[in-house]
C-alpha positions as CSV (number, residue, x, y, z in Angstrom):
1,M,87.6,29.3,23.7
2,E,86.2,26.1,22.3
3,G,83.3,26.2,19.7
4,L,79.7,25.8,20.3
5,A,79.3,22.2,19.4
6,E,82.5,21.5,21.4
7,Q,81.3,23.4,24.6
8,A,77.8,21.4,24.2
9,R,79.6,18.0,24.0
10,A,82.1,18.7,26.8
11,L,79.0,19.7,29.1
12,A,77.2,16.5,28.1
13,D,79.9,14.7,28.8
14,G,80.6,16.0,32.2
15,A,84.2,17.4,31.0
16,V,83.3,20.8,32.2
17,T,80.5,22.5,34.0
18,S,78.5,25.3,32.9
19,K,79.5,27.5,35.8
20,E,83.0,27.1,34.4
21,L,82.2,28.3,30.8
22,V,80.1,31.0,32.0
23,E,82.7,32.5,34.3
24,R,85.4,32.1,31.5
25,S,83.0,34.0,29.1
26,L,82.5,36.8,31.5
27,E,86.1,37.0,32.5
28,R,87.0,37.4,28.9
29,I,84.3,40.0,28.2
30,A,85.5,41.9,30.9
31,E,89.2,41.7,30.1
32,L,88.5,42.7,26.4
33,D,86.1,45.4,27.4
34,G,87.9,48.0,24.9
35,L,86.3,46.1,22.1
36,G,83.0,47.3,23.0
37,A,81.1,44.3,21.9
38,F,78.5,44.4,24.6
39,R,75.9,46.9,25.4
40,V,74.9,45.1,28.6
41,V,76.4,42.2,30.2
42,C,73.7,39.9,32.2
43,A,76.3,38.6,34.6
44,E,73.8,37.8,37.6
45,A,71.3,36.0,35.2
46,A,73.9,34.2,33.3
47,R,75.4,32.8,36.7
48,K,71.9,31.7,38.0
49,A,71.1,30.2,34.6
50,A,74.4,28.4,34.7
51,A,73.9,27.0,38.1
52,E,70.6,25.7,36.9
53,A,72.1,24.1,33.8
54,D,74.5,22.3,36.0
55,R,71.8,20.9,38.1
56,R,69.9,19.8,35.1
57,L,73.0,18.0,33.6
58,A,73.7,16.3,36.8
59,D,70.2,14.9,36.7
60,G,70.7,13.4,33.3
61,E,69.1,15.9,31.0
62,R,70.5,16.7,27.7
63,L,69.6,19.6,25.4
64,P,71.3,20.9,22.2
65,L,73.1,23.9,23.9
66,L,72.4,23.1,27.8
67,G,74.7,25.1,29.7
68,V,76.3,27.0,26.8
69,P,77.1,30.7,27.0
70,V,75.9,32.7,23.9
71,A,75.2,36.2,23.2
72,I,72.2,38.1,21.3
73,K,72.1,41.4,19.4
74,D,70.5,44.5,20.9
75,D,67.6,44.5,18.9
76,T,66.3,41.3,20.4
77,D,63.9,41.4,23.6
78,L,65.3,39.8,26.6
79,A,63.0,39.9,29.6
80,G,64.1,42.2,32.3
81,E,66.5,44.0,30.0
82,T,65.8,47.1,27.7
83,T,66.0,47.0,23.8
84,P,67.2,50.3,22.8
85,F,68.5,49.3,19.3
86,G,71.1,51.8,19.5
87,V,69.0,54.7,20.1
88,P,68.7,56.6,23.5
89,G,65.2,57.2,24.8
90,D,62.9,56.4,27.8
91,H,63.2,52.5,27.6
92,L,61.7,50.2,29.9
93,P,62.7,46.6,30.3
94,K,60.7,44.0,28.5
95,E,58.4,41.9,30.1
96,H,58.6,39.1,27.6
97,D,61.4,37.3,25.5
98,A,61.6,37.5,21.9
99,E,60.8,34.0,20.3
100,V,64.6,33.5,19.3
101,V,65.5,33.9,23.0
102,R,62.8,31.5,24.0
103,R,64.1,29.1,21.6
104,L,67.7,29.6,22.8
105,K,66.4,29.1,26.6
106,A,64.4,26.1,25.4
107,A,67.5,24.5,23.9
108,G,69.3,25.5,27.4
109,A,71.6,28.2,26.4
110,V,72.9,30.7,28.7
111,I,72.5,34.3,27.5
112,V,75.6,36.3,28.9
113,G,74.7,39.7,27.3
114,K,73.3,41.9,24.4
115,T,75.7,43.1,21.9
116,T,76.4,46.5,20.4
117,T,75.0,47.8,17.3
118,C,74.2,51.3,15.3
119,E,71.0,52.9,15.5
120,L,68.4,50.9,14.3
121,G,70.5,48.4,12.2
122,L,71.2,50.8,9.6
123,W,74.8,50.8,8.8
124,P,77.8,48.6,8.3
125,F,79.3,49.7,11.5
126,S,78.3,49.0,15.1
127,E,78.8,52.5,16.4
128,S,76.1,54.9,18.1
129,P,76.4,58.4,20.0
130,G,74.3,56.7,22.8
131,F,75.9,53.4,23.2
132,G,79.5,53.4,22.0
133,R,81.4,51.6,19.5
134,A,82.3,48.0,18.9
135,R,85.9,47.4,17.5
136,N,87.4,44.6,15.4
137,P,89.4,42.0,17.2
138,W,91.7,41.9,14.4
139,N,92.4,45.3,14.4
140,P,90.8,47.7,16.9
141,R,91.1,50.8,14.7
142,H,88.7,49.3,12.4
143,T,85.1,48.3,12.8
144,P,83.9,44.7,13.1
145,G,81.0,45.6,10.6
146,G,77.3,46.1,11.3
147,S,74.8,46.0,12.3
148,S,75.5,42.9,14.2
149,G,79.0,44.1,14.7
150,G,79.0,43.5,18.6
151,S,77.9,40.1,18.0
152,A,80.6,39.5,15.5
153,A,83.3,41.0,17.7
154,A,82.1,38.9,20.8
155,V,82.5,35.6,18.7
156,A,85.9,36.6,17.0
157,A,87.4,37.5,20.4
158,G,86.5,34.3,22.0
159,M,84.0,35.9,24.5
160,V,81.2,33.5,23.4
161,P,81.3,30.6,21.2
162,A,78.5,31.8,19.1
163,A,75.9,34.6,19.0
164,V,72.8,35.5,17.1
165,G,72.5,38.6,15.0
166,S,70.2,40.0,12.4
167,D,70.3,40.8,8.8
168,G,68.2,43.4,6.9
169,A,70.7,44.4,4.3
170,G,73.8,42.2,5.0
171,S,74.0,43.0,8.8
172,I,75.1,39.2,9.6
173,R,77.1,38.6,6.5
174,I,79.2,41.9,6.6
175,P,80.2,41.5,10.1
176,A,81.2,37.9,9.5
177,A,83.2,39.0,6.5
178,W,85.1,41.6,8.4
179,T,85.7,39.3,11.5
180,S,86.5,36.0,9.8
181,L,83.4,34.1,10.7
182,V,80.7,32.2,9.3
183,G,77.5,34.1,9.3
184,I,73.9,32.6,7.9
185,K,71.1,34.7,6.8
186,P,68.5,31.9,6.8
187,Q,65.5,32.2,4.5
188,R,62.8,34.6,5.1
189,G,60.5,33.0,7.6
190,R,62.9,30.3,8.7
191,V,63.7,32.2,12.0
192,S,60.6,33.9,13.9
193,G,61.1,37.6,14.4
194,F,58.3,37.7,17.0
195,P,57.3,40.0,18.6
196,H,58.0,41.9,15.2
197,R,55.5,39.8,13.0
198,D,56.9,41.3,9.7
199,P,60.3,42.9,10.6
200,F,61.2,45.6,8.2
201,Y,58.6,44.3,5.9
202,G,60.3,41.0,5.4
203,L,64.0,42.4,4.6
204,T,65.0,41.4,8.2
205,V,65.9,37.8,9.6
206,W,67.9,36.4,12.6
207,G,70.7,34.1,12.3
208,P,73.7,32.7,13.7
209,L,77.5,33.9,13.7
210,A,80.0,31.2,14.7
211,R,83.6,30.4,13.6
212,S,82.7,27.1,12.0
213,V,80.0,25.9,9.8
214,E,79.1,23.1,12.3
215,D,78.5,25.8,15.2
216,A,76.4,28.1,12.9
217,A,74.3,25.2,11.5
218,L,73.7,24.0,15.3
219,L,72.7,27.4,16.4
220,L,70.4,27.7,13.2
221,D,68.8,24.3,14.0
222,V,68.1,25.9,17.8
223,L,66.6,29.0,16.3
224,T,64.6,27.5,13.4
225,G,61.0,27.8,13.7
226,S,57.9,30.1,13.3
227,H,55.4,31.8,15.7
228,P,51.9,31.6,15.0
229,E,51.5,35.4,14.5
230,D,54.5,35.6,11.8
231,R,53.7,37.0,8.6
232,Y,56.0,34.4,6.9
233,R,56.0,30.7,8.0
234,L,57.8,27.8,7.1
235,D,57.7,24.2,7.9
236,R,60.6,22.7,9.6
237,P,63.2,21.3,7.3
238,V,63.0,17.3,7.0
239,S,66.7,17.2,7.9
240,S,68.8,19.4,10.3
241,F,71.1,22.0,9.3
242,R,73.8,20.4,11.3
243,E,73.2,17.1,9.1
244,A,73.7,19.4,6.2
245,A,77.3,20.7,7.6
246,E,78.0,17.1,7.9
247,T,77.1,15.8,4.6
248,E,79.3,16.1,1.3
249,P,77.6,18.2,-1.4
250,R,76.9,16.9,-4.6
251,R,79.0,18.2,-7.9
252,L,77.6,21.9,-7.9
253,K,77.3,24.4,-10.5
254,I,78.5,27.7,-9.3
255,A,78.1,31.2,-10.9
256,V,80.8,33.7,-9.9
257,S,79.5,37.3,-10.2
258,Y,81.0,40.5,-9.4
259,T,78.1,42.8,-10.7
260,T,76.0,44.8,-8.4
261,A,72.4,46.0,-8.4
262,F,71.6,48.8,-10.6
263,G,71.7,52.0,-8.5
264,V,74.7,50.9,-6.2
265,S,78.0,50.7,-7.1
266,G,81.5,50.8,-5.9
267,R,85.0,49.9,-6.7
268,L,85.9,46.4,-5.6
269,D,89.0,46.2,-3.7
270,P,92.0,44.2,-5.8
271,E,92.5,42.2,-2.6
272,I,88.8,41.1,-2.1
273,R,88.5,40.5,-5.7
274,A,91.7,38.2,-5.6
275,A,90.4,36.6,-2.6
276,V,87.0,35.4,-4.0
277,E,89.0,34.3,-7.2
278,R,91.0,32.1,-5.0
279,V,88.0,30.6,-3.4
280,A,86.7,30.0,-6.9
281,R,89.4,28.1,-7.9
282,R,89.4,25.9,-4.6
283,L,85.8,25.3,-5.6
284,T,87.0,23.9,-8.8
285,E,89.6,21.8,-7.2
286,L,86.9,20.2,-5.2
287,G,85.0,19.3,-8.2
288,H,82.4,21.7,-8.7
289,K,81.7,23.4,-12.2
290,V,82.6,27.1,-11.6
291,F,81.9,29.8,-14.2
292,P,81.2,33.4,-14.8
293,A,77.4,34.7,-14.8
294,D,75.5,37.5,-13.3
295,P,72.0,37.6,-11.8
296,D,69.8,40.2,-13.6
297,Y,69.0,42.2,-10.7
298,G,66.7,44.6,-12.4
299,P,64.9,47.2,-10.5
300,V,65.3,45.2,-7.0
301,V,66.4,48.6,-5.4
302,L,62.8,49.5,-5.4
303,G,62.0,46.5,-3.4
304,L,64.6,47.8,-0.7
305,V,64.1,51.4,-0.2
306,P,60.3,51.5,0.9
307,R,60.8,48.5,3.2
308,G,64.0,49.9,4.7
309,T,62.8,53.4,5.4
310,A,59.3,52.4,6.4
311,G,60.8,49.8,9.0
312,V,63.2,52.4,10.7
313,A,60.0,54.9,10.8
314,D,57.9,52.3,12.3
315,W,60.7,51.1,15.0
316,L,61.5,54.7,15.8
317,D,58.1,55.5,16.5
318,S,57.7,52.8,18.6
319,L,60.5,53.8,21.0
320,P,59.1,56.1,23.9
321,G,61.1,59.3,24.0
322,A,63.5,58.4,21.1
323,R,66.7,60.7,20.6
324,P,68.2,59.5,17.3
325,E,71.2,61.1,15.7
326,P,70.0,63.3,12.6
327,R,70.6,60.8,10.0
328,T,68.4,58.0,11.8
329,A,65.9,60.8,12.0
330,M,66.1,61.5,8.1
331,E,65.9,57.9,7.3
332,A,62.7,57.9,9.2
333,R,61.0,61.1,7.8
334,I,61.7,59.6,4.3
335,G,59.9,56.4,5.6
336,R,57.0,58.2,6.8
337,T,56.4,60.3,3.8
338,V,57.8,58.0,0.9
339,G,58.4,54.5,2.2
340,R,55.0,53.6,3.6
341,R,53.2,54.9,0.2
342,L,55.5,52.8,-1.8
343,L,55.3,49.5,0.2
344,P,52.4,48.2,-1.9
345,L,54.5,48.7,-4.9
346,A,57.2,47.1,-3.3
347,R,55.3,44.0,-2.4
348,R,53.5,43.6,-6.0
349,M,57.1,43.6,-7.4
350,D,58.1,40.5,-5.4
351,P,56.9,37.9,-7.7
352,G,58.5,39.5,-10.9
353,L,61.9,40.1,-9.2
354,R,62.1,36.5,-7.9
355,R,61.5,35.2,-11.5
356,R,63.9,37.8,-12.9
357,I,66.9,37.1,-10.7
358,G,65.9,33.4,-10.1
359,R,66.5,32.7,-13.7
360,I,70.3,32.4,-13.0
361,F,69.4,29.1,-11.0
362,Q,68.3,27.5,-14.4
363,Y,71.9,26.9,-14.8
364,A,73.5,27.4,-11.5
365,D,73.0,26.0,-8.0
366,V,74.8,28.6,-6.1
367,V,75.8,32.1,-7.0
368,L,79.6,33.3,-5.4
369,T,80.1,36.9,-5.0
370,P,82.2,39.1,-2.8
371,T,80.5,39.9,0.8
372,T,81.7,43.5,0.6
373,A,83.6,45.6,-1.9
374,Q,86.0,47.1,0.7
375,L,88.0,46.0,3.6
376,P,86.7,46.8,7.1
377,L,85.9,50.5,7.5
378,K,88.1,52.6,10.1
379,V,86.2,53.2,13.6
380,G,84.6,56.7,13.5
381,A,84.8,56.9,9.5
382,F,81.3,58.2,9.5
383,D,81.3,60.3,12.4
384,G,79.2,63.5,11.9
385,V,78.7,62.7,8.4
386,P,75.3,63.6,7.0
387,Y,72.6,61.3,5.8
388,R,73.1,61.5,2.2
389,K,77.0,61.0,2.3
390,T,76.7,58.2,4.8
391,Q,74.2,56.4,2.4
392,S,76.5,56.8,-0.3
393,G,79.7,55.9,1.2
394,V,78.3,52.6,3.0
395,A,76.4,51.5,-0.4
396,A,80.0,51.8,-2.2
397,A,81.4,49.8,0.8
398,C,78.6,46.9,0.8
399,P,76.6,46.7,-2.5
400,Y,76.5,42.9,-2.7
401,C,74.5,41.7,0.2
402,W,71.2,43.5,0.4
403,P,69.2,42.0,-3.0
404,W,68.9,38.7,-1.3
405,N,67.1,40.5,1.5
406,V,64.6,41.9,-0.9
407,L,64.2,38.3,-2.3
408,G,64.0,36.7,1.2
409,W,66.5,33.8,-0.1
410,P,69.6,32.3,2.1
411,A,73.0,33.4,1.9
412,V,76.3,32.5,3.9
413,N,79.4,34.4,4.5
414,V,82.6,32.3,4.4
415,P,85.9,33.4,5.4
416,A,87.9,34.1,2.1
417,G,91.5,34.8,3.6
418,M,93.3,37.8,4.9
419,S,94.3,41.3,3.2
420,E,98.2,42.1,3.4
421,S,97.5,44.4,6.3
422,G,95.8,41.6,8.3
423,L,92.3,42.3,8.0
424,P,89.6,39.6,7.1
425,I,87.9,39.2,3.7
426,G,84.7,37.2,3.1
427,A,83.0,35.5,0.2
428,Q,79.3,35.1,-0.1
429,L,77.5,32.0,-1.2
430,L,74.0,32.9,-2.4
431,G,71.3,30.2,-2.7
432,Y,67.8,29.7,-4.1
433,D,64.5,29.7,-2.1
434,S,64.8,27.6,1.2
435,D,68.1,26.1,0.1
436,E,70.1,26.8,3.1
437,A,71.3,23.0,3.2
438,T,73.1,23.3,0.0
439,L,74.9,26.5,0.8
440,I,76.0,24.9,4.6
441,S,77.1,21.6,3.0
442,L,79.2,23.6,0.5
443,A,80.4,26.2,3.3
444,A,81.6,22.9,5.2
445,Q,83.3,21.4,2.5
446,L,85.2,24.7,2.0
447,E,86.2,24.8,5.6
448,A,87.5,21.2,5.5
449,V,90.2,22.6,3.1
450,E,90.5,26.3,4.1
451,G,91.0,25.5,7.9
452,W,89.8,29.1,8.7
453,T,88.8,28.1,12.2
454,A,92.5,27.9,13.1
455,R,92.8,31.6,12.4
456,R,92.5,33.8,15.6
457,P,93.4,37.4,16.2
458,D,96.1,38.5,18.3
459,L,94.3,39.8,21.5
460,S,97.7,40.1,23.5
461,T,97.4,44.2,23.4
462,L,93.7,44.4,24.0
463,R,93.7,42.6,27.3
464,R,93.3,44.6,30.6
């Protein structure tokens, strides 16, 4: 399937209809149903929206995504559909769209469905007892990651040209790394989480998953904007992110780091380290100054745990008749008894943490790290595993992403190659406050020489 920008251009030029693109998307979703990428497919609504888009296109109307099929994660409200977020319960259809959905529709996008996730976005896999498992198109025995794994699987398998995910501790970047996609975690406040005014107390942001930097930047442009009731609000950037993707970056100072934040460690897979080192060499060849240097993370974990556990407690308490698995219930109990009490401390620590960790940007423009410490986990690797063992296992696999959620700063996963076993590897570009443009420009420069958009999984054995 063509990319997001390419489909938008073809629709505007009259080379294809929205009906054709949406039918192709729905057929592929059905054909590759075994990947479990979608929790619900909105076929009837998508066909109706496609017909309307074709009428508007015929009348000469032009919008950034008019008629283009996309997917959203199942933590995002879509009017007429439920939002279980992986947890069984007595869910009622939502009456209103989330702000990101409103913006997608305002740009003309056709939403074909809601994608699979784990319970309340807790884990770097997209599996739950109530709503099934998402599988990796590169190897269905492995997870596409989480918690935006269904969105990543849908894009990597060509079901949609791009999808929206959310990222509270790496939940866009980890699936992007494990499915060879570009995934952008925007600056806190860049994309509205409304009706959640302060989702997971500032940890969680919504953002794009796509094959190319151009497509991810285009989708981010569409999603960008605040709601009047958001706790964090930003002015619109002076230039679009798509312009950043088309702009050659200046010569940058790039710090390469393999350290992890205090209290979270795990052995880095040698293949992942080699892939990041190769990306660092490529950046040097492109004229950037690349050198080893580590952020001083300090007690950043104290900014994560209260927010994460209290956020789970809040979300679970809001679900009528919720029937979570035991480890989700345990996370919520910790949030009710400890997390909520420590939230004021976590917020008071923020300025000091930003100063401490931000010192690296006194001599670097970008920090390059692995996105994960391990290759994609096996599907079912944590089935029935108790809370504490699950926490320690996933922390060892994915220790690199979450500090930037505490800070609220932007980050981008870029594909970094493949393992000998044929599994994708990702590298992470970390930026300073509100500097998505530099990361996007650098990622686009890398894409031009790396050519990762040409890499596609072999889906022949998966088709019905």
